N, C-alpha and C positions, 0 to 999 in steps of 0.2 A: 905046709903050714907047719909053724914053729913048732918044736918037742916039748917048749915049753909054756904052751898058749895058755893054761890055767892060771899059771903064775902071774904071768903077764898081763893079761884079764884083769886078773885081781888088781893088780899095780894100778892098771889105768884108772880102775872104778876106784881106789883109794886114793889117787893124785885130784882126779877129777871133784870127789865130795870135799876132800880135803882143802881145795881152793875155795869149794862154794862155802865153808865153814871160815875159813879165814876173812873174806870177803864179809860174811853176816858180822863177826866178830869186831873187825876193824870199820866197818861201815864205808866200804871201799868197794869200786864195782868188781863183780868175783871177774870178770874178762882180766884183769891185771895178773890176778892170780894165775890162772888158768894159761894164761901165756907164759910167765915165770916157770912154771912147772912144767910146760910143754917144751919149752927150749931148753931146760934143763935134763927131761928125761929122755928127748932126740937129739936134737942137734948136737948139745955143748958134750952131752956122756955118752950118748950113742947106745942107751939102756934099752930105749924103746925103737923098733924099726917097723914101723905098722906095714908097708910093704911086703916086706919078710914074714911077719906075722900073720896076715891075712890073706897073702899073695892074689888069686883072682876074686876073692869074695869081698876085697877090699872098697871097691867102689860099689856094690850092691848093698853092703851094709851103710856106707856111708849117705846111699841114696835114700835108703829106706829114714835112716836116722833123719837126715833133712826134711823128707815126706813128713814126717810126725810134726817135725817141729814148725814147718807152713802152715799145718793143719791148724795147732794150737793156737798160732799168731792170727790166724785167718778167723776163728773163732771169736777174738775180740773185736773186729771190724762189723761195728753197727752202724749204719748210714743214720739211725737219730741219733748215735753219740755225736757226730761230727754236726747237724743241724743244732743241736742244743749248746754245745761249747763255745757259740758265738763267732764273729768274723773273721778272729784272728785264727783261730783254731782251722776253720773251715777251708781259710784260703792257705795256710801252712800246708797243709795234707792233701791239698787239690791242684790248683794250679800252679801254687807257690811250689811243690814238691815239682812239678813238670819245668820250670823257670829253674830251678837248681840243678836239676838233672841235665838240662841243656847247657849250663854253664859248665860244670864239671866235665860232661864229654866233648864239649869244644876245647876247653884249657886240656885235656888229657890227649886228644888228638893233635894237637898244635904240639905239647913236650915232649908226646912220648911217640914211639914207632907203633903206633895202634891203627889200624883201620877205622873206618866210620863206626862201623858197627860193634866190633870191640871197644870203642871209646864210650860208646851209648849202654853197652853193659856194662863196664866200671861205673860209670855214672849213676845207671839204674841202683848198685849195688853200694853204692857210699850214700846216698841221697836218706838213708834209714841211721836214724838214732836209737832207737829202743828203750823200753823201759827199765832191762836190765842192766843198761851204763847210767842215765839218766836220773835214777831212782835213789841210788845212793848218793849221788853228787848233790841232792835238792836235799836231801836230810841234813848232808854236813853243812851246805851252803844256809839253809833255812831263808830264801828269798822272799820277797813279801806276795802276796797270794796272785795278784795280778800277772807275776813272771811264773810263779811254782805251776800255774794251774795251766796259762799256756805251754810250757816246757813237758809235762807230767802228758798231758793229754794228746800232745804233737809225738811223744814218744809211743805211746799205746796204738795210735790211730797208724801213723805213717810205717810201722812195721809190716804188718801185712800189704799195706798199698806199695813200699817199696818192690814187697817179694814179688808181688803180682809183675810190676811192671819188670823186673830183671828177668822173671820166667819168661816173660812174654819176648823180649829180647833173645833172649838164650834161644828160645824156640825158633826164631828166625834166623841165627846164626846155625843152627844146627841144620835146619831145612835145606840152607845155601850151600853147607858143605857137602850134603849128603844129596845134592842134583840140583839145588838152586831153584827149585821149581816154587810157583804159587801155590799149587794144588797139594804138596808136600806139607806146607807150612799150613794152611789152613786145614788140612786133613788132621794136624798134629792140632790146632787148636779146637776143632770140632769133638773126637776125643777126649780132650781133657775135658771141655765144656760139659758134654754128653755125660760121660763117666762121673763128673761132681756132682753134676746135679741130679742124676740117680741116684746115686749115694747120699745125697743130703735129705732127698725125697724120701727114698727109703728109712731111712733113721728116723727122720719127722715123722713119719707116719705110723711108725712101731710105739715111738715115746706118746704122741698124743693117743693114740688107741689103746697105751699102756698094755704091749703085746710082750711085755719082756718085763722081769723083776727089776725092781730099782737096782739092785745089787749088781746086776749085770748092765746096768746103763753104759758103763764106762768101756767094759771089756768087750762087749757086743760093737760100740763105735770104734774102738781101736781095732778091732779085726775088720770093719768096715772099711776104714781108712786104708789099711794094708792092702783089702782086696781089690779096692777100689783103685789105687796106686797102679799094682800089680795088672789088672785087667787094663787100664788105660795106655801102659807102655806097651802090651802085646797089641793092642789095634793101631796105636801110631807111637813111634820110638820116642823114648822121654816126653811121653805127653803127661807123666804122672803126678808131678810135681804141679804142673797147673792143674788137673784133676784134684787134687788133695785139697788146695787152695782154694778152687770154686765151691768144693764141697761144704769147707771151713766157713765162708764167707754167706754162702747158700742158708745153712743153718743158722748163723748167727743173727739172720734176718727173717728168720722163719717166725711168724707170730704163733702163739699159742703151745710151743714148744718149749719147755724148761730145760735149758743147756747145763744150769749151775753145776750139777754132779759131774759131768761129762767136763766141763771145764777145768775145775779143781783137780781132776784125776790127773788130765792132759797137762796142766800146769805143773804137777809134781813129777809126771813121766818125762814132761819137756827139762826140767831142771837135770833129771839123772842124764838125757841121752845127751843133751849140750853139753855136760861138763865130759862126757865120753867122748862126743865126736871133736870136742875142742883141743882134749887131748891129744886123740890121735893126729889130729890136720896140723897141729903145731909142732909134734913130733916129726913128721914127716918133711915138714918145710925146713929148706935149705936156706944157714943164713946168707949164702951168698946172693939168694934169691931177693933179699931184703936191701944187705949192703951193698951188691952190685947195679943199682937200678941206676946210679948215676945222676947227672945234675938235672935229669928232666923229671925226676920224682920229686925233688924239691919246687919245681915250677908247678906239678902239680897239686902239691901240699898247698902250695900257695893259694892255687884257684881253690879248692876247697874250704879253707878257709875264708877268702874273701869273698866270694859268690855266696856264704850264708847272710852277712849282712844286706846284699842286695836283696837277697830271696825274702829277708825278714821286712825289711824297710816298704819292699812293693806289698807284702802281704798285709802289713799294718792297716793301708790305707780304708777308712772307714772305721777304724780302731780307736779307743779312747787311750792307748798307752801314749807315754814321753818318752821322749830320746834316751833317756837313761834305762827304760825298762825296756826298749827296742834293744838296745845295745847290749846289755845282760842276756837278753834270748838268742842274739847273734852268735856271743861268745859261748854259751855252752850247748855244744850240739856233737857230745863222742856218738864214734861210731861203735856199732856193736857186734855182739856174737852172731848175729842173723847175717852179717856180709860176711863175716869170716868164714861161717859153714859154707853157705850158698856160693861163696867164690871160689873155693877149695874144691867143691864137687864140681862146678862149672869146669873149672881149671884141668880135672882130671879128665873128663869126657871132651872138652874140645881139643887137649893136648893129643889124644886118643886119635881123633878126627885129622889131627895136623894142622890145625887152626893157629896161624901166627899168631904169634903175643899169648899163647896160652898158657907159657912156661912163666910170662911175666905176670900175668893178672891176679893170683895168689898172694904174691909177693908186694905187689903194688898196694891192693887191699889192706895188707896185714900191715903196713909201713902207716897207712892212712889211722888205722884203728890206734897204733901203738902211740902214734904222735898226740892226735885228738884226746886220748884218755888219759893218757899222763900227764899232759899241758894242761888240759882242764880242769883235773883234779888237784893237781896244785895249785893254778891260779884262778878257779872259780869263784872259791871265797874271798880271796884278796880282792877282786875286781867288783863283786857283789858289795862289799864294805866300802872301798872309794866311792863308789857309785850312789851310795846310802840307801840299799835298796834289802837289806836284810832287817829280820825282825830280832831286835833284843831277847825277847822272851816269848816265847809261843804260850800264849793267853786262852787258849780253845779248849776245850773238854771234849774228850772222845768216852761216850758212855756205852756201857755195853750193857743192852736189856731192853726190852718193849712193853715192860709192865706197865701199871699205873705208878710206881713209886719213881719209876726212872722219869715216865712222862713229866711229872709235876716238878721234879726236881730239873730235868733241862728245860721246861719253859721258863722256872725262874730264873734259872744262869743265864737265859737267852735274853729274858727281859732286862736283865743287869747288865747285859752289854757285851756278854762274851759268846764266841763262836761254839756251837754245840752239834754234834753229832752224835746221833745214834744209830750201833750197831745190833742187829739183830736176823737172825736167822727164819723168823715168822714174819710171813707176808702181811699178814693180820696188822701185828704189832706196826710194821713199816708204814701202812697206809695210816693207821691213826697218829703215827708221829708225824708223817706229812701234812695231815689236817691241821694239825697243831702248827706248823710254819717250821717243824725243824728238819736239817739238814739229817739224812739217813744213809745207811750202807745197809744193803739186804743180802746177806751172808754170815758165812761163820769169821769173824775178824780172825781168827787165828790160822787162818788157809792159809793156802798158796794163793786163792784167787785173792784174799784180801792185802799179801803181799804186793800185789800187781796194782790192783784197782780200788785200795780204800786212800783216799788223798786225806794225809796228815797235814797237808799243810798248813801252820799257823794254828797247830792243835799240840798240844803239851803234856795234857795230865789224862789220865784213865780212871774211869769211876766205874768198877765191875759191880754192877746191880741186877745180874740176871739171876733167875731163880735156879740155876743150877752151880752148886758150888766148885764141882771139878772145872767147869768153863771158867768161872771167875780166877780161878788158879793159874790154869795155863794162860788165859791171858795178861794177869799180871805180871807172870814168868815173862812172856813175849815182850811187853810192852815196857819192862823195866829197862830194857838194852835201849829201846829206842826214846824213851823220855827220862830215864833216870829211876833208882830205886824210889826215892823220897818223891814221886810224883805219880805214884801207881796206889791204887785205894780199891779196897772191896768193901762190899757189904755183906754182913753173915745174913743165914738164912736161918731158920728155927731148926733145921736139919740137922746142923754143924751142932755136935755136943760138946760143951766147955772142954772136958779132958780128952776125948779122944783129937777133937781139934786141935787142940794146943799143942799135945804130944805131935801129931802128925805135921804142923805147920814149923815147929821147932827143928824139926827132924831134918824136914825138906825145903820148905822154902817159907818165910816171914812177909806178910805184907801188913799194911797200915790199916786199922778195921775202922769205916766210917762212922761217926757219930758219935763211937764210944762202943765197947766191947758187948753190951747188954741189950744194944739197939739191932733189931733184924730186919728185913725186908717185909715180913711178915708184921708185925709191929707197926712198921709204917704205913703198911695197905689197909691194916685194921684203923688207923688214925684218919687215915685220907677218907676211909669211906664212911668213916660217923661223923664227916663235915671238916677236919681239919684243914689249915690253909700254910700255906709257903708265904712267909711275909716278908720284906726287905725292911730295914729301920739304919738310919744313918746316926753315929754319933757326935755330940760335939760335947764343946764345954759344959752347956748348962744340961746337956741330956747324954750321963755319962752312960758305962756299964752298969754302975750302982742303980743308975735311974732305971736304966733297961729290965734290970731285975724286977725292981718295983712296981712297976708298969704293968709288964707283963705275966709275972709272977715265975715260979720257978717249974711249972709245967711247960713252958715255952722249950722247946727241944734246939740248941744251936747247931745248924747244919755248916755254915760257912762263914769266915770272915773277908771281906774284901776290903784290903789296904786302901790308904790313899792314892798310889800309884797303880789302882786298878787293877792288882795282883790277887787271885782267887788263893784262901788258905784253908782247908776243911780242919773240921772239929773231928778230932780222931780220937781211937783209944791210947795214945802214946803221946798226943801234944795239943795242947790248946793254943792257938793264936794269941799273942798279948794285945787285945786291942785297944783303941784309945779315939783320941779325937780324928776325925775324918775317915774313920772305917764303917764299912755296912754290914751289919750284921744280915743274915738270911738263916730263918729258923721257921721251924712248924709248929703253929700255933694249934691246941687243941679249938675243938668247937664249942667249949664252955669261955676260954680265953675268947675266942672271936665273937661270940656273944654279948659278953661281958662289954667288949670295946666297942662292938656296935652300939650298946645300951647306952653308954656313955658318950659314944657321938650323938647321936639321937638326942639324948640329954641336953648334951653341950648347943645342938643347934636350937633347941627349943629355947632353952635360955636367953638364947642371941634373940630369936625372933620376938620372944616376950620384950626383952631390952628394948628393941627395936621400935615395939609397937607402944610403949611406953612413953618412949623417947618424941613419937610420933603426937602423941594427946598432947603432951606436956607443951610441945610447941604450940 
C-alpha cells in the first residue's frame, strides 16, 4: 500500500467534491468534470495510480462503493411511479428499455469482437441515462413540460432497472466463466434474492415497529446494506450486487415504511461515493483503452445513437406526443455515472477470470459516456430551439410552506393560470394542498432528495413562506442559483426582529421581502382567519389604478401584479410593479372591504330587479 496514502485519499476527495461543486456552479453534468479531473490526475499526470495505492483492496473497495450506489438507486424504483407517469414513460423503462438493450447488443456484437454474452452486458450498461446527467441538461435546455417530464422520469426510473439488467447478465457470465452450470447461476440468483429480501424485511420491520431511534435509521440501514452485501457474497460468489439491488427495490415498494430519511442520507452518501469512485476509476483508465478501440467503436457509437429514436418512436405508441417532441426525447439521452462505475467494476472481475473482451468493456463504455454527454451538452439547447420546444420564460411558482397563507396564495395563483408547486415536509399540509388541487412535493426542498426528485420544469420563481425563517433563507440561497436572485422572495415572520434581521441578512444574504417589510406571515394568517379573501381585478382604460384605490380603499393589500404578457410581478419591500392597462392586480381584501363590496353588489342587484319590475308594470 502506498506510503502517502493519507495525502492521496485527501486528494481524491478534494478532486471529487471539487468536480461536484464546479458542476453545480456551471449547471453542467458533474460527470464532465469528474472525467476531466480523473484523466488529468491519472493517465495524463500520473499523480494517481489506484492499483498502486490500494493494492489488493482496490476491487473490494470499488465493489462496496458500487453496492451502496446501486442500493441508493434501487430505493427510487417505485412501481407506482411507473404506472403514474403515463404510457410513454412506462413504455420507455419497460419493454422499450429491452428493445434498446437488444438493438445495442446486436450492434456491439456486429462491430466489436465481443461474444454474445459480453455484447449483452455492454448493451445493458449503456441503456441507462440517469438523473445526474439528465437533470442539469434539462435545467439549461428548459424544454416544454411534455418533453421535460418524460426525460426526467425516464432518468430516475431507468437507473435501477438498467442496473438490475446489467447485474443479471454479469451473474450469468460469471457463472459461465466459473464452470458453466445453470446450478451455479441460479444459486447466485437465489442467494442475492433471498439475502436482499431478508435485509429489506428486517429494516422494514424495524422501521414500522419503531425499534430504533430516528437518528439511527440511516446508519443502521447502511450497516444492513454492507452486511447483506458481504453475506450474499459469502453464500454465492459475486451475488452481493444483486442482493443490495433487490433490497433497495423491496424497501422502496414496502407499504407503511417511511424511507425518506434513509433516502436523503443515502443520496448524500452516494454523491460522496460516486465522486471518489469516479476519480479512482478514471485515474486507472489507460487512454489507449479508449483511443485504441478502432473503427468498430464508431459503429457501436452510431448504433447507440440510432437505437434511441427507434426505441422512442416505438414507445410513443398510444401517447399524445408529436414528432418534434419525440425527436427531442430521442436526442437527449446522455449516459451517466452508474454505467461508468459498474462497467469498471465488472471489467476488473471479468479480467481476473480471463473473460475475453474484459479489457475493452470499460474503455468502450467510457467512450459512449464521453461522446453522449459532451455532444448533447453542446447541442441539446440549439436542437430544442430549432424544434420550438423551449419555454421562453418559466412562469410557474414554487411555494415553500403549507400553512394557510401559502395555501391561499397558491390557490389564487393557480386560478390565475400559473403552475404552482407547494413544498412541505409536513404530511398533513401536503394532504390539504392536494385536496385544494395543488401540485405538491413532500420533503425538504433544500435536501439532496429534492435535487433529484423535485420537478422544476416550468417553474421560475420561489416564494418562501414557511414559518421557519432559517429554512426560508436556506431555500432562497439555494434557488437563487436556479432561478436568479431577482426571482427569489421570502415572507417575514413575526419572530424576525427588525434590527437583528437586517443586520444578519445584510452581512450574509439579502432577499426580497414579499408584500413589504412590515408584512408578516402571522399578520396575513390573522387577516385570513378574520374573513379576508384574495381577489383578482383587471385594470383597463376606464378602471385605472386610481379607480382601484378608490373602489377598494387603502386597506387592500397588493400582493402581485400580472402583466398583459402573463408574467407574475410580486409587490416587495424593494419595488412595486408599474401597473397599467391590461394588468391584473391580486390583492388581499380585509373582511370589512369584502362585506362592503358584497353589500354594494346586493344593492345593485336589488336596484336592477326593481327597475326590471317597474319596466314590466309600465309595459
